[in-house]
N, C-alpha and C positions, 0 to 999 in steps of 0.2 A: 367966545364969553356970553353971546346970544342962549347956547346951550347949556348953559351951565343954571341959570333956574329954573330949568325944563329938568335937568339930571337931578337936581337937586329936590325939586316938588317929588318927581317919580321914586324916589330910593332916602326919600326923609324919615323913614323908619330906621335904614340903615345906617344913615350919618347919626342919628341920634344915637344911636346903641355904639358906634364907633367913638362917637365924642366921651359916653359916657365910660366904655371901657378905657378909652387911653388917659382921662383924668384918675378915674379911682383904682387903677390898678398898679400897681409899681413894675408890673412884668410890662408892660402895655406903654407905658408913659411913652414910648419913642412915636409911637404914633402920629403925633403933631408934625415931630420931621420929615417922618417919612411923608404926609400931607405935602408938607413943604416940597419937596424935592420931588413930590410927582409935577406941582403945579412948575416946578423951576423948569424942569425938562421940557414940561410940555410947552412952557415960554419961549426957548431954547429954540422948538424945531417950530415956531410959528409959521415960517415961510414955508416949509413942504406941508404945513396945515392949510397953509390959506392956499397953496395953488391944487389943491383936492377939488372936483366938481361931480355932483350930483351924480350916479353911477350904480345905482340900485343892485343890491345882490338878493336875489331869492336864498339862499343860501345863508345868509346873514340875517336875513329876516325870521326864518326858520329856526334857528340857533336862538332869537332872539324870544321867539314865543317859547320854546322849549324851555330857555331859562327863567323867563318872568313866570309860566306859570307853577317850573318849580318853587321859584321865591313865595307865589304867593300862599302854597301850601306849606313851606318853610316859616310862611309867619305866620299861617294860622295854629301850627302843630310849634310856635316857637322855638325853633332850632338854631339860635344865635349863630353858632358859627357855617351852620350852611348861608343863613342869611348873607352875612359879610364878608363869604368865598363868594356868591353869587355875584355881590353888587359892582366890582370891576367887571368881574365876565359879562355881565348887561351893561356894561358904558361901553366896553370891546364891539360888542355882538350890535348894538345901537347903533355906533358909527360904519359898522361893517356892512349892514344895513341901508347906508343911506347913503355912501362914499365909496364902497366897494374895498378890496383889500389894500388900498392905497392907505384907509385910516390905520387899519392894524400894523402895517408898516411902520407909522409916523409915530403912533399915541399907545400903539397897543403895548408896548414895552415899556413905558413912563407907568402906565396907568397897573399894569401888573404887579408893579412895587408896591401896592396893598397890601399885598400878601404879606407880607412882612409884617404887616402891624394886625394878623387877623385874629384870633383865639383860636390855634391852633400848634402853638409851638411848645405849651407847656406841655400836651403830652407826649411829646420825646425828653418831660424831668427825668421819668423813672430809668431809661436807658441812658441818661448823659452820665445820672447820680453812680448806676455800675463803672462804668467807666472812668468815674471821678476816684473811686474808691480803687479801681483796679492800677489807676497810674500813681495815685498816692503811696499807694502798699510797697511799689517799686520804690519810690521816691524814699519812704523809710527805711527800706530795707538798703539802700544806697549811703543812707547817712546815718546809719545805724542808729536809728530810734526805735528801740523793741515797741510793740507793738502789736494786740488781738484784735482781728476783723470780723467783726459778725454783721452781715449785712450791711449797712449802713452806717454802724456806728464803730468807731473808730477807738480803740480804749487803750488808753498808756498809765504809764504809774500814776501821773499826777493827775489822770483825772479822763475823762471819756469823751469824744467828741464824734457829734451826729451830722453825715451829711443827707441835710435836708435838699426840698425843692430849689430853695432859695442858691442854694449851693449847688446844683447841677450846671451850672454856668448858659442857661438858656438865655437870659437876659442877653451877656455879652454875644453869643450865637446872632440873634435876631441883628442886634447892631450892624456886629460885624459882617451879616452876610447882606443886609441894606447899602450899606456905606460901598461894598465891591460893587452890586450890581449899580448904585447911582451912579460911582465913578467911571464902569464901563460905560453902561449907554450912555457918560458926558463924553467918552474921549474915544472910543473902541470903535471900531465898525465892524468888528469879527463878533459875531455871538460864541465863538470858542474859544477866544481870549477874556471874552467876559466871564465863562460859566469857569474860565479856569480859575480867575481872580476869584470869583467866589467860593470856590473849593478852596485855596490857601487862604482865604479870611477866615472861612469856617473851622481850619484846621489850627489855625493860628488862635482864635478865641477862646479853642479848646484846648489849647496848652496854657494858654493866661490863665483860664479857670483851674487846672490843674495845680499850677503854680500858686496861685491866691491862696486854693485850701492847703496845697504842704506849709506855705509861708504863716498861717494862723496855725497849725498845729506845731512847726517847728517852732515858734514865738509861745506860746504854751507851754511845750517841753522843757524847753532854757529858761523860763522866768519862772517854773511852778504855777504856772497859771496865773501869775499875777499882771499880767500885760493887760492894757485894755482893747488891744488889739482885738481878743476873744469875744466881746461884746460889741463892739463897735468897729465892723470892718467894711462900709462901704463905701469909703474913700480909697481905702488902701487897695480892694479890687478896682476901681475904675483906674487908679494909677497905674496897675500892672496889668490893667486894658491895652492901656494908652503905651505901655513900653513894649510890651510883649508882642500886640496885635497891632497895631494904628502906625508907628515907627516905623516896622519892616514893611508892614502891609506898602507904605506911601513910595519906599526904594524899590520893593517889587514892582507893584503898580506901572511906575516908571520904566521898568525895561520892559514890561511887556507894552507898552504904548506903541503904536504902529509907526511907520516915518510922517515927516511932516506934510508929507502930500495926502496922507490920508487919515491924518487928524483933527483938532477942531470941533466944533459941534456941533449935532447933524442940525442944525436948521436947514441945512441945504441938500436933505435926502431926498433922493428923487422917489416922485412916488411913480411909482411901478406900472399905472395906468396911463400915466400918462402920453406915452405913444400910441395910444389907442384912438381908436376916432370919437372924439367927445360931442355927444348929442347938442346940437344947435336948441334945441330950448328943454333942459333938464324936468322932466316930469317929476312935478310934488308931491307925487304918490307915493313916496319913499318916504320921503322928511315926514309925510301925515301918517302912513302905516306905524311905522318905528317909533313915534312919538306916541301912538294912542296905545301900542302894545307897553312903553314904558309906562304910561300913566296907569296901570290897571293894577299896580298890587297900593295905592294909598286909592283907587275908588272902588275896588269892591270892598273893601270893610265899609267906607262908605254910604254903600248901597245897601249893604245888609245890618246898618248899624241899628234903625226902627226894630226891625223883626228881632234883632240879636236882642234889643232892652226891651221887647216887649215879652218874649220868652225867659228872660232872668227874672225879671219883677215877679213875675205867673209862679215860678219854682218856689216851693213850700216843701222839704221832705221831712218827714216824722220818723220816728222811731219807731222800731216795729210792734207789733200788737201780739204778743206770747199766750200761751194756751192760759188755762185757767188756774193750771197748779203753780203759776209764777207769779210773783207779786213786783209791781215798779213800772215805770222805771224810777228810781231814786235819782233824784237830779242832781244833788249838793254831795252827791259820795262818786269817786274813783278811784281806779287801781291804775291806771297811767292816763298820757295824754300827749298827743300827738303833738311834736313840735313844727306848727304851720306857721304864716307868716300872715297876719291880717286877714282870716279865711271869711265868708260872708256867712258862712254856716257851721254854726259848733254845738251840735245835740249831743249828750251824753247822760249816762244812768247806769244804772246797777237795779238787774233786776234779781230776784231771790225767789227759789223753790221752796217747794211745802216742806222739802228735807234740806232745807239750808242750804244749798247748791246757790253759787255764784257767778254772774256774768257781767262784764260789763259791755254795753254797745255802743259805739261811739262812730258819728258822721259829722265830718270836717270836709269844706270845701268852700267852695265860689259859683255864685251864679252865671257872673261873667269872668270867665278868665281872659288877662292881658297880663304884659309880660310883669314878671317879677311878682304876680298872684298868677302860677298857674300852677294845677295841682302835681304834675312833675317838675320839680326846680329841685337845682341845688341848695336853696335855702331850707325847703321842706323835707325835714326828717320824720320818721316814722316815730320815734324818741328822743330826748332832749340828750345830748350826749354826755353832757355834764352831770347830769343825773342819774343814768343806766350806761349801760356795757353790753356785748351787741354777746351772745351766745352760741347763737345758732340760727341760720336762714335757711330757709327751706322751701317746695312745693308740697301739697297737703292734698289729696285725693280724696273728699270726703264718700262716704257711705249711700249718701241720695244726693238729691239735688230738691231745692224750694225756689219758692218766689225771691227770700230774702238775698240769698249770696247765690256765690256760683259754684261750679260743681267741683274747680279747683282753687284752692286759695293760698295766700301766702302765709307758710308760717314762722314766727320770729320768737326765737327765747331769749328775752331780757336779763339782767341781775342788777340789781339796784345797788348802787355805788356806796350808800349809805348803810342799809341794815343787809347785804347781802340776798335779799327775798329774788326769787325769781317767779317772772310773770310770762304766758304764753299771749301771745297776740296770734287771731288770723285776721287777713285785713284781704280786700281786694277793691275796685272804683268800680265808679259808677261816672260814663261817658254820656249824654244826653238820658235818654232809657235804658241803656245798653249795661252792661255788667261783664267786668272782665278781671285777670287778675294780671294782665298781661300790662309792664307800662310801655311798651313797646304799641299795643294795639293802642292805650290812653293816647298817645302820640300821634298815631296817623287816624284813627277812627276820630280822634276829639279837633284836628285838623279839617278833616270832611266834615264833619258837623259844623265846625266854623265858617265853612263856606256854605251853609243851610240858615244860619243866622242861629245858631245853636252852640253855644257857648261853655255852657254850664258842665262840673265836673265837682265829684267828690270822694272821699275816700271814707269807706266803710272798715270798721274793726270790731273782733271781738276781744276784750279783754278778761283773764282770767287768772289766778295763784297758781305757782305750780308747787307741790311736798317737794323739801329737800332731803333727799336720803343720803347715807352713806355709802362711797363705794369706793373702793382701797386705799382708806385712809382719807376722804375728801369727800366733801359735800358737792351732791349732783342735783339738778332739778329732775323731779319725776311727773311728767306733763301728762299721762296716760290718765288719768281721771278727768283731768280739765276737756279733754278733748271729747270724751264722753258726754259731758256736762254740755260742751261749745254745739254738740249732735243733737243732744237732745231738745235743746231750746231753738234750733233751727228748724229741728224737723216741725214744731209746733208752731212757727211765728210766721206773721202773714205781715206785709206792707200796707 
């Protein structure tokens, strides 16, 4: 209990991210249940935990140091999934460093349940979508319901159903896996039986989702799409989950339970190190070293805060200066604009050459990247997808190099949804004083820069209009002329 404030402070940013995820995401709002389950299991094992004595482990301390260093880099790069996966591991390594393997045996299993509330599971949605469509194809044939399948679209005579991410069943899968692992740790002593129960729960949850999706499709078919189930099937899904997954799982788990002499709570789990000779005066160095390492993630940013603020406030990027045959920038004219969240820097304008060629230059970024306001983030898009649609995206190697852009730029062609016009974009990034076109390098170099007190980052881009030409009866973009204009502008521009 006394260690809870320490673990809370050391992993404060991660706990904030967990709460934000669980509160705002419909997929992961079971996370509060998972956290409650962790505390309950630890309370059940309080006797074995209280029997532990300080028995420092150099291996545990080494793993703790490595995981903490990785966490600090992940925080600097703001890679949330790594941060949240590392949180339970760091807690386990911290306890291992102080109390040895006995802590891992007693508390490792319950703490690892947090993995069922880490945002890695929705990455399985595309695979689960394909599996759901496959088995629904079989069910439709078995019930003689004519349908045409096109990827995730199930087309019936009465209408079309789309198996979206939410229909993949990943929510039911996570909940089922957690409940099985929780029940197994509460009543089983055999890891093999726990693993078997988890596998069975996962399979039952997938079957429940297949039946749920088929039920919605069948209801639409037999009611000529008049049923309210098509629009509102949240409650229906959980009812199917209870009937198909939880009820059978209850009887299966009971059959898998061990004999009465081998069941009950695990509060009596023996400490595998109790048979060893215990030190008469446990060394305090192990708790001190482990706890100091645990506190590094919040301490490092705090130590660099003054320098980071100073570097951020002194950064004033400006638009490039072109050769004399270009006029501009015209500040209130634009061809396109990136869709970024609350940037600190938003500079843009159009340059016009003596022969009336046009280039828009855009600089959008952050003086100090923080969570939800970082250069590379899911909320930041190169273009507004409600206004534009993607035509092509590739890397383009330039004919020459200059001080304004990178040798290789990201080339993106987009089309306006309203008037059908095409725009070509050349884009790259600035991290500190470094230019790159790689988003991976932005994350890595950005993390290293943050550890030196430099959290600056910006998107640089050129935009211009492409010609529309007829090809095989369709209008297609011809951007060759605009590429030459971009090269001409950059070759004569300087920062």
